C-alpha positions as semicolon CSV with decimal commas, in nm:
position;residue;x (nm);y (nm);z (nm)
1;M;0,000;0,000;0,000
2;Q;0,302;0,232;0,020
3;S;0,298;0,319;-0,350
4;E;-0,079;0,374;-0,355
5;G;-0,045;0,592;-0,045
6;M;0,219;0,810;-0,210
7;I;0,003;0,860;-0,518
8;L;-0,281;0,968;-0,291
9;F;-0,045;1,194;-0,096
10;W;0,064;1,381;-0,409
11;W;-0,297;1,414;-0,521
12;F;-0,378;1,578;-0,186
13;M;-0,076;1,805;-0,227
14;F;-0,177;1,913;-0,575
15;G;-0,552;1,937;-0,513
16;G;-0,517;2,090;-0,170
17;S;-0,272;2,359;-0,279
18;H;-0,490;2,433;-0,582
19;I;-0,809;2,472;-0,380
20;I;-0,651;2,662;-0,090
21;G;-0,453;2,886;-0,324
22;S;-0,766;2,985;-0,514
23;S;-0,981;3,037;-0,204
24;T;-1,115;3,389;-0,163
25;P;-0,910;3,491;0,146
26;V;-0,577;3,363;0,011
27;R;-0,640;3,487;-0,341
28;T;-0,752;3,834;-0,227
29;F;-0,455;3,874;0,009
30;A;-0,201;3,762;-0,253
31;I;-0,342;3,980;-0,531
32;K;-0,330;4,287;-0,304
33;R;0,035;4,217;-0,227
34;I;0,179;4,108;-0,562
35;G;-0,094;4,178;-0,817
36;S;-0,297;3,939;-1,028
37;P;-0,016;3,841;-1,272
38;G;0,222;3,772;-0,982
39;F;-0,038;3,565;-0,799
40;K;-0,117;3,360;-1,109
41;A;0,255;3,300;-1,173
42;I;0,314;3,169;-0,819
43;Y;-0,011;2,971;-0,832
44;S;0,103;2,803;-1,154
45;L;0,448;2,726;-1,012
46;V;0,296;2,561;-0,705
47;A;0,068;2,358;-0,931
48;L;0,365;2,238;-1,136
49;A;0,567;2,166;-0,821
50;T;0,299;1,924;-0,702
51;F;0,156;1,787;-1,027
52;V;0,492;1,687;-1,179
53;P;0,591;1,471;-0,877
54;L;0,241;1,318;-0,881
55;C;0,280;1,210;-1,243
56;Y;0,643;1,104;-1,200
57;F;0,566;0,885;-0,900
58;Y;0,271;0,724;-1,074
59;F;0,460;0,646;-1,395
60;T;0,744;0,491;-1,195
61;H;0,493;0,284;-0,993
62;R;0,228;0,194;-1,249
63;H;-0,021;-0,085;-1,176
64;A;0,052;-0,079;-0,804
65;G;-0,167;-0,276;-0,566
66;I;-0,439;-0,531;-0,624
67;L;-0,586;-0,597;-0,969
68;L;-0,961;-0,541;-0,932
69;Y;-1,063;-0,695;-1,265
70;T;-0,935;-0,759;-1,616
71;A;-1,057;-0,504;-1,869
72;G;-1,210;-0,685;-2,165
73;Y;-1,288;-0,565;-2,515
74;S;-1,611;-0,383;-2,420
75;I;-1,450;-0,185;-2,139
76;T;-1,150;-0,097;-2,353
77;L;-1,378;0,018;-2,636
78;L;-1,582;0,230;-2,392
79;A;-1,260;0,382;-2,259
80;Q;-1,157;0,482;-2,610
81;F;-1,492;0,649;-2,679
82;L;-1,463;0,838;-2,350
83;M;-1,114;0,954;-2,447
84;L;-1,236;1,076;-2,784
85;G;-1,510;1,267;-2,602
86;A;-1,255;1,412;-2,360
87;I;-1,036;1,543;-2,643
88;I;-1,333;1,689;-2,830
89;V;-1,462;1,866;-2,517
90;L;-1,116;1,996;-2,423
91;L;-1,039;2,145;-2,763
92;Q;-1,383;2,304;-2,788
93;A;-1,324;2,451;-2,442
94;L;-0,990;2,598;-2,543
95;V;-1,132;2,783;-2,845
96;T;-1,443;2,916;-2,666
97;A;-1,409;3,230;-2,449
98;N;-1,499;3,152;-2,089
99;P;-1,528;3,427;-1,824
100;M;-1,434;3,181;-1,549
101;T;-1,091;3,093;-1,684
102;T;-0,757;3,257;-1,613
103;M;-0,735;3,369;-1,976
104;G;-1,075;3,537;-1,945
105;E;-0,962;3,725;-1,636
106;L;-0,632;3,836;-1,790
107;T;-0,774;3,944;-2,128
108;G;-1,098;4,088;-1,995
109;R;-1,298;3,889;-2,251
110;I;-1,603;3,854;-2,028
111;V;-1,920;3,702;-2,170
112;S;-2,245;3,663;-1,978
113;N;-2,402;3,386;-2,184
114;G;-2,284;3,035;-2,264
115;Q;-2,162;2,953;-2,613
116;G;-2,090;2,621;-2,782
117;I;-1,961;2,358;-2,539
118;Q;-2,052;2,585;-2,244
119;R;-2,417;2,518;-2,318
120;I;-2,352;2,160;-2,209
121;T;-2,142;2,256;-1,906
122;R;-1,980;2,579;-1,792
123;H;-1,679;2,373;-1,682
124;P;-1,583;2,196;-2,007
125;Q;-1,217;2,161;-1,912
126;N;-1,310;1,995;-1,582
127;F;-1,552;1,773;-1,773
128;A;-1,271;1,674;-2,011
129;F;-1,038;1,592;-1,719
130;A;-1,309;1,378;-1,560
131;L;-1,371;1,191;-1,887
132;F;-0,996;1,136;-1,922
133;G;-0,972;0,997;-1,571
134;L;-1,280;0,776;-1,609
135;A;-1,156;0,633;-1,940
136;H;-0,820;0,539;-1,795
137;L;-0,938;0,398;-1,463
138;L;-1,182;0,173;-1,650
139;A;-0,901;0,036;-1,864
140;N;-0,644;0,014;-1,581
141;A;-0,797;-0,174;-1,290
142;Y;-0,515;-0,178;-1,035
143;I;-0,570;0,009;-0,709
144;G;-0,283;0,249;-0,779
145;D;-0,423;0,325;-1,124
146;W;-0,767;0,392;-0,979
147;I;-0,622;0,635;-0,726
148;F;-0,424;0,821;-0,992
149;F;-0,688;0,839;-1,264
150;G;-0,977;0,860;-1,021
151;G;-0,810;1,171;-0,886
152;F;-0,881;1,348;-1,216
153;V;-1,252;1,270;-1,176
154;V;-1,264;1,386;-0,814
155;Y;-1,055;1,695;-0,883
156;G;-1,267;1,789;-1,183
157;I;-1,582;1,781;-0,969
158;V;-1,442;1,942;-0,654
159;S;-1,262;2,225;-0,834
160;A;-1,576;2,306;-1,035
161;I;-1,783;2,332;-0,716
162;H;-1,513;2,543;-0,552
163;Q;-1,488;2,779;-0,849
164;D;-1,866;2,823;-0,867
165;R;-1,884;2,917;-0,499
166;R;-1,601;3,168;-0,533
167;Q;-1,752;3,328;-0,842
168;Q;-2,095;3,347;-0,679
169;A;-1,936;3,540;-0,393
170;T;-1,688;3,762;-0,578
171;G;-1,766;3,741;-0,950
172;S;-1,878;4,028;-1,171
173;V;-2,238;4,082;-1,280
174;Q;-2,158;3,921;-1,615
175;V;-2,004;3,615;-1,450
176;K;-2,300;3,572;-1,216
177;Q;-2,534;3,591;-1,514
178;F;-2,317;3,328;-1,684
179;L;-2,356;3,107;-1,376
180;A;-2,734;3,154;-1,376
181;D;-2,774;3,067;-1,743
182;T;-2,548;2,759;-1,753
183;S;-2,496;2,443;-1,549
184;A;-2,199;2,271;-1,392
185;I;-2,357;1,928;-1,437
186;P;-2,333;1,831;-1,805
187;F;-2,661;1,875;-1,998
188;A;-2,853;1,993;-1,688
189;A;-2,922;2,342;-1,829
190;I;-3,036;2,188;-2,159
191;I;-3,271;1,947;-1,981
192;R;-3,417;2,236;-1,780
193;G;-3,474;2,431;-2,103
194;K;-3,230;2,711;-2,016
195;Q;-2,988;2,617;-2,294
196;R;-2,989;2,440;-2,631
197;L;-2,721;2,234;-2,801
198;A;-2,659;2,492;-3,079
199;P;-2,430;2,274;-3,294
200;G;-2,361;2,571;-3,520
201;E;-2,158;2,733;-3,240
202;Y;-1,902;2,454;-3,229
203;Y;-1,569;2,502;-3,408
204;P;-1,529;2,249;-3,693
205;P;-1,147;2,288;-3,707
206;A;-1,126;2,202;-3,336
207;L;-1,347;1,897;-3,393
208;A;-1,130;1,782;-3,683
209;A;-0,815;1,843;-3,476
210;A;-0,962;1,635;-3,191
211;I;-1,024;1,339;-3,421
212;V;-0,674;1,362;-3,570
213;L;-0,520;1,393;-3,223
214;F;-0,717;1,091;-3,100
215;I;-0,594;0,880;-3,393
216;L;-0,235;0,987;-3,332
217;M;-0,263;0,912;-2,961
218;R;-0,403;0,567;-3,030
219;L;-0,110;0,498;-3,262
220;L;0,154;0,632;-3,024
221;H;-0,001;0,523;-2,694
222;P;0,132;0,163;-2,707
223;M;0,484;0,289;-2,770
224;L;0,478;0,563;-2,508
225;F;0,264;0,413;-2,234
226;G;0,203;0,051;-2,330
227;G;-0,158;0,086;-2,439
228;F;-0,483;0,076;-2,248
229;G;-0,489;-0,180;-1,974
230;S;-0,125;-0,281;-2,015
């Protein structure tokens, strides 16, 4: 259990520093002292200082612990579809202006209504991370793998909740309107009739790039990481 415990430890270090660092008291104090760019620089360095060891320790201790089950063809196929979805969502998120992201804060590109992928969820990047984690924990059924990849699912959910609460308390009028008109839970706003899919708002080049990237990753994955479930 030592290896699994260390993976969990580094997840707590990364997630904990991320959540605490972005909490309203810490964030407000730091920005007053060193300004927003300085705060974001330190925040990013701390994230790297904890995320890199997390990944390094996992990749040097892959498949640690008990094997829970053997992933068959169906599970592996499902994992691949989830990964394709994760890449599509992530690239759509990166090309769609979001008032809740660091880039939105730095550039001042604040929008008050959801567009494209944000109509499904206002946290598309978190959604992509969660899909990535779910895909890989399904295909890699060792305890250590579940802790590592499951961490992406948990972090995606917890950080989204944390960000929503902070923005509700300190966000601008436009951001609060964005929160009211969209949903954190995927498809919830569409089901409630507050949003629509609006496929015309999606970026075709990003969709094409996602498919190409997925194909390349499937070709290179066995060489770089040993393939799903290896």
